[in-house]
C-alpha positions as CSV (number, residue, x, y, z in Angstrom):
1,M,-168.7,-103.1,7.4
2,L,-169.3,-103.2,11.1
3,T,-167.0,-105.0,13.6
4,A,-167.7,-106.7,16.9
5,C,-167.0,-104.8,20.0
6,G,-163.4,-105.1,21.2
7,N,-160.1,-103.3,21.4
8,Q,-158.2,-102.7,18.2
9,E,-155.0,-100.9,17.4
10,Q,-155.7,-97.3,16.6
11,S,-154.4,-96.0,13.3
12,K,-153.3,-92.3,12.9
13,T,-154.2,-90.5,9.7
14,F,-155.1,-86.9,8.7
15,L,-158.2,-86.8,6.6
16,V,-160.1,-84.3,4.5
17,T,-163.7,-85.3,4.0
18,Q,-165.5,-84.0,0.9
19,T,-169.1,-84.7,0.2
20,S,-170.9,-83.1,-2.8
21,G,-168.3,-80.4,-3.0
22,K,-168.5,-79.6,0.7
23,Q,-165.3,-79.9,2.6
24,H,-164.5,-80.3,6.3
25,Q,-160.9,-80.9,7.3
26,H,-160.3,-82.7,10.5
27,E,-157.7,-84.9,12.2
28,S,-158.8,-88.5,12.8
29,S,-156.2,-90.3,14.9
30,G,-158.0,-92.5,17.4
31,I,-159.0,-91.8,21.0
32,S,-156.0,-91.0,23.3
33,E,-155.6,-92.8,26.6
34,S,-156.9,-89.7,28.4
35,V,-160.4,-90.5,27.1
36,V,-160.4,-94.2,28.2
37,D,-159.1,-92.9,31.6
38,P,-156.1,-95.0,32.7
39,D,-156.1,-93.2,36.0
40,N,-159.4,-94.8,37.0
41,G,-161.0,-91.5,37.8
42,R,-158.2,-90.1,40.0
43,R,-158.1,-86.9,37.9
44,G,-160.8,-84.4,38.5
45,S,-163.7,-84.1,36.1
46,F,-167.2,-82.8,35.7
47,G,-169.8,-83.3,32.9
48,V,-173.2,-82.3,31.5
49,V,-175.7,-84.1,29.3
50,C,-177.2,-82.2,26.4
51,A,-180.3,-83.4,24.5
52,F,-180.5,-83.5,20.7
53,S,-182.0,-80.2,19.4
54,H,-182.2,-80.0,15.6
55,R,-180.2,-80.5,12.4
56,N,-179.3,-78.5,9.3
57,E,-176.7,-78.1,6.6
58,D,-174.9,-75.3,8.3
59,D,-171.6,-74.9,10.2
60,P,-171.1,-71.6,12.0
61,I,-167.4,-72.3,12.5
62,V,-166.3,-73.6,9.1
63,F,-168.9,-71.8,7.0
64,P,-170.1,-68.8,9.0
65,D,-172.9,-66.8,7.4
66,Q,-173.1,-69.3,4.5
67,P,-176.3,-71.3,5.0
68,G,-176.5,-74.7,3.3
69,M,-172.8,-74.9,2.5
70,S,-172.0,-77.7,4.9
71,H,-172.9,-81.4,5.1
72,Q,-175.7,-82.0,7.5
73,H,-175.1,-81.7,11.3
74,D,-176.9,-82.8,14.4
75,Y,-176.9,-80.1,17.2
76,F,-177.0,-80.5,20.9
77,G,-177.5,-78.0,23.6
78,A,-178.3,-74.6,22.0
79,T,-181.6,-74.9,20.2
80,S,-181.5,-72.7,17.1
81,V,-177.9,-72.8,15.9
82,A,-177.4,-71.9,12.2
83,A,-174.8,-70.5,9.9
84,A,-175.2,-67.0,11.2
85,T,-174.9,-67.9,14.9
86,K,-172.4,-65.9,16.9
87,W,-171.3,-66.8,20.3
88,K,-172.9,-63.9,22.1
89,S,-176.3,-65.0,20.8
90,L,-175.8,-68.3,22.8
91,L,-176.0,-66.3,26.0
92,T,-179.7,-65.9,25.6
93,M,-180.6,-68.8,23.3
94,P,-182.6,-71.6,24.9
95,N,-180.4,-74.6,25.7
96,L,-181.1,-78.3,26.3
97,C,-178.0,-79.1,28.4
98,D,-178.8,-80.3,32.0
99,S,-176.6,-77.7,33.6
100,S,-177.9,-74.2,33.7
101,G,-174.3,-73.0,33.5
102,D,-173.6,-74.6,30.1
103,L,-174.9,-72.5,27.2
104,S,-172.7,-74.0,24.6
105,A,-173.5,-75.3,21.1
106,Y,-172.2,-78.7,20.1
107,W,-172.6,-80.5,16.8
108,A,-171.5,-83.4,14.7
109,P,-172.3,-85.0,11.3
110,T,-175.6,-86.9,11.2
111,L,-175.4,-90.7,11.5
112,Q,-177.3,-92.4,8.7
113,A,-178.6,-96.0,8.4
114,D,-178.9,-97.0,4.7
115,L,-178.8,-93.3,4.0
116,V,-181.7,-92.6,6.4
117,D,-181.0,-90.1,9.2
118,V,-180.7,-91.6,12.7
119,T,-181.9,-89.4,15.6
120,P,-179.4,-89.5,18.5
121,I,-180.5,-90.0,22.1
122,E,-178.2,-87.3,23.6
123,M,-174.7,-86.1,24.0
124,A,-172.6,-86.3,27.2
125,V,-169.9,-83.7,27.5
126,Y,-167.0,-84.3,29.9
127,F,-164.4,-81.8,31.1
128,R,-161.3,-83.2,32.9
129,T,-157.7,-82.6,33.8
130,P,-155.5,-83.4,30.8
131,T,-153.3,-86.4,31.1
132,G,-150.2,-85.7,33.2
133,A,-151.2,-82.1,34.0
134,D,-151.1,-80.2,37.3
135,P,-154.8,-79.7,37.9
136,T,-154.2,-76.4,39.6
137,Q,-152.9,-75.0,36.3
138,V,-156.2,-75.6,34.4
139,A,-157.9,-72.4,33.5
140,A,-161.5,-71.8,32.4
141,P,-161.9,-71.6,28.6
142,P,-163.2,-68.2,27.5
143,N,-166.7,-67.7,26.2
144,G,-166.8,-68.0,22.4
145,L,-163.9,-70.4,22.1
146,E,-164.3,-72.5,18.9
147,L,-163.2,-76.1,19.0
148,I,-163.0,-78.9,16.4
149,S,-162.3,-82.4,17.6
150,V,-158.8,-83.9,17.1
151,R,-159.6,-87.6,17.8
152,S,-162.6,-89.9,17.4
153,G,-163.7,-93.5,18.1
154,W,-166.7,-95.7,18.4
155,T,-167.6,-98.1,21.3
156,C,-170.6,-99.9,22.8
157,V,-169.2,-101.7,25.9
158,R,-168.3,-98.9,28.3
159,T,-164.9,-100.4,29.2
160,D,-163.8,-101.0,25.6
161,T,-161.2,-98.8,24.0
162,P,-163.0,-96.7,21.3
163,Q,-162.1,-97.9,17.8
164,K,-162.1,-96.3,14.4
165,K,-164.6,-98.8,13.0
166,M,-168.2,-98.6,14.3
167,P,-169.0,-101.8,16.3
168,L,-172.1,-103.8,16.0
169,C,-173.4,-103.4,19.6
170,P,-175.5,-106.1,21.1
171,S,-178.7,-105.1,22.9
172,P,-179.1,-103.4,25.3
173,S,-175.8,-101.6,24.7
174,L,-175.9,-98.2,23.1
175,T,-173.6,-97.2,20.2
176,R,-171.3,-94.3,21.3
177,L,-169.3,-91.9,19.3
178,V,-166.5,-90.4,21.5
179,L,-164.7,-87.2,20.4
180,E,-161.7,-85.5,22.0
181,Y,-160.8,-81.9,21.6
182,P,-157.7,-79.7,22.1
183,D,-156.8,-78.6,25.6
184,C,-154.3,-75.8,25.1
185,W,-155.2,-72.2,24.0
186,D,-153.1,-69.4,22.7
187,G,-154.7,-67.0,25.3
188,K,-155.7,-64.5,22.7
189,H,-157.9,-65.8,19.9
190,L,-161.4,-67.4,20.0
191,S,-160.9,-68.7,16.5
192,S,-158.5,-68.7,13.6
193,S,-158.6,-68.7,9.8
194,D,-158.0,-72.5,9.6
195,H,-160.3,-73.1,12.6
196,R,-157.5,-74.8,14.5
197,S,-154.4,-72.7,15.0
198,H,-155.7,-70.9,18.1
199,V,-155.7,-74.2,20.0
200,A,-153.4,-77.2,20.4
201,S,-153.1,-80.5,22.3
202,S,-151.0,-81.0,25.4
203,V,-148.3,-83.6,25.6
204,D,-147.8,-85.3,29.0
205,G,-149.8,-82.4,30.5
206,Q,-147.6,-79.7,29.0
207,C,-148.8,-77.1,26.5
208,P,-146.6,-75.8,23.7
209,S,-144.9,-72.4,24.1
210,T,-147.3,-71.0,21.5
211,H,-150.4,-72.1,23.4
212,Q,-149.6,-71.8,27.0
213,T,-153.1,-71.7,28.5
214,L,-154.1,-75.1,29.7
215,I,-157.9,-75.7,29.6
216,P,-159.9,-78.7,30.6
217,Q,-159.6,-81.6,28.2
218,M,-163.1,-81.9,26.7
219,A,-164.6,-85.2,25.4
220,T,-168.1,-85.6,24.0
221,E,-170.0,-88.8,23.7
222,I,-173.0,-89.1,21.3
223,R,-175.3,-92.0,22.1
224,Y,-177.4,-93.8,19.6
225,E,-180.0,-96.6,20.0
226,L,-179.6,-98.9,17.0
227,K,-181.0,-102.2,18.2
228,N,-184.1,-102.0,15.9
229,F,-182.0,-101.8,12.7
230,P,-181.2,-105.0,10.7
231,K,-177.7,-106.5,11.2
232,D,-176.9,-105.9,7.5
233,T,-177.6,-102.1,7.8
234,Q,-174.9,-100.0,6.2
235,Y,-174.0,-97.0,8.4
236,S,-172.4,-93.8,7.2
237,L,-172.1,-90.2,8.2
238,S,-173.5,-87.2,6.4
239,S,-169.9,-86.1,6.0
240,G,-168.8,-89.5,4.5
241,K,-167.2,-92.6,6.1
242,I,-167.9,-93.7,9.7
243,E,-164.1,-93.6,10.3
244,D,-164.1,-89.8,9.5
245,A,-166.2,-88.8,12.5
246,H,-165.6,-85.4,14.0
247,G,-167.4,-82.8,16.1
248,D,-167.5,-79.0,16.7
249,A,-168.3,-76.7,19.6
250,I,-168.6,-73.1,20.5
251,L,-168.1,-72.9,24.3
252,V,-170.3,-70.5,26.2
253,W,-170.8,-70.8,30.0
254,N,-171.9,-68.8,32.9
255,Q,-168.3,-68.2,33.9
256,E,-168.9,-68.2,37.6
257,V,-170.5,-71.7,37.3
258,L,-167.7,-72.9,35.1
259,K,-164.9,-71.6,37.4
260,K,-166.7,-73.2,40.4
261,E,-166.8,-76.5,38.7
262,I,-163.1,-76.3,37.9
263,R,-162.2,-75.3,41.5
264,S,-164.5,-78.0,43.1
265,C,-163.8,-80.9,40.7
266,I,-160.6,-80.5,38.8
267,F,-158.4,-78.6,41.4
268,R,-159.5,-81.1,44.1
269,R,-159.1,-84.2,41.8
270,V,-162.7,-85.1,42.4
271,N,-164.9,-86.9,39.8
272,C,-168.1,-84.8,40.4
273,D,-170.3,-86.7,38.0
274,L,-171.1,-90.5,38.1
275,T,-171.9,-90.0,34.4
276,W,-168.2,-90.2,33.6
277,F,-168.1,-93.8,34.9
278,T,-171.4,-94.7,33.4
279,A,-170.4,-93.5,30.0
280,I,-166.7,-94.4,29.7
281,Q,-165.8,-96.8,32.5
282,G,-168.8,-99.0,33.1
């Protein structure tokens, strides 16, 4: 069931979603304060907007080279991602992100309304200083770094705290799925056998000794227009329950562009894109 927009206490659970024999393990523990931005934009950030590209039942991170093994995903940015996609192919693959420097592939389970696929409007991708961190210590993530989200939440009013239950958003508000990703890297591996061990999350701006490279905290926001659906519509994800939302990414950038964004925005504590305030802050 849908709930009205508003702040609710965030529960913390670890979930394994299994649909038709297809598994995808992910943490689902609510959006941290870094996403709702308690510092009111005083930390540096930059962002891009990536159009919806295509969908399929592949997952090049969890099921590489195994087409059709995953639940259905919606892709943003890179235009022909499939099970066999490797990060180097993204360097030349057409991309729908509005920054020529961002060549990444982003994806998430398909939202469904009464089991009918919903086409998303777009995905906004934000990169910012992790909560409590020294911005001058933030390094550019390497090309090919694979990430799976660690927190998720839904919102419609920009100033609301994202919640685990999907809200019923009054027109003209958009429904937004916000996903947060790890911000510490082990400095060596682009991926790992469990798809997670090569990265970790910072605590008060500090990375664990096993993952000492601090990278920008990435959050993605998928935007949906649902005003034309009846109020009694039942929403779900191709992976299962609405509460089990998650996302994946293979990061590939023009490294000179990325490093310039980090120097100009994060190091200088500047919010380089009004999109951040439009999407998260109102």
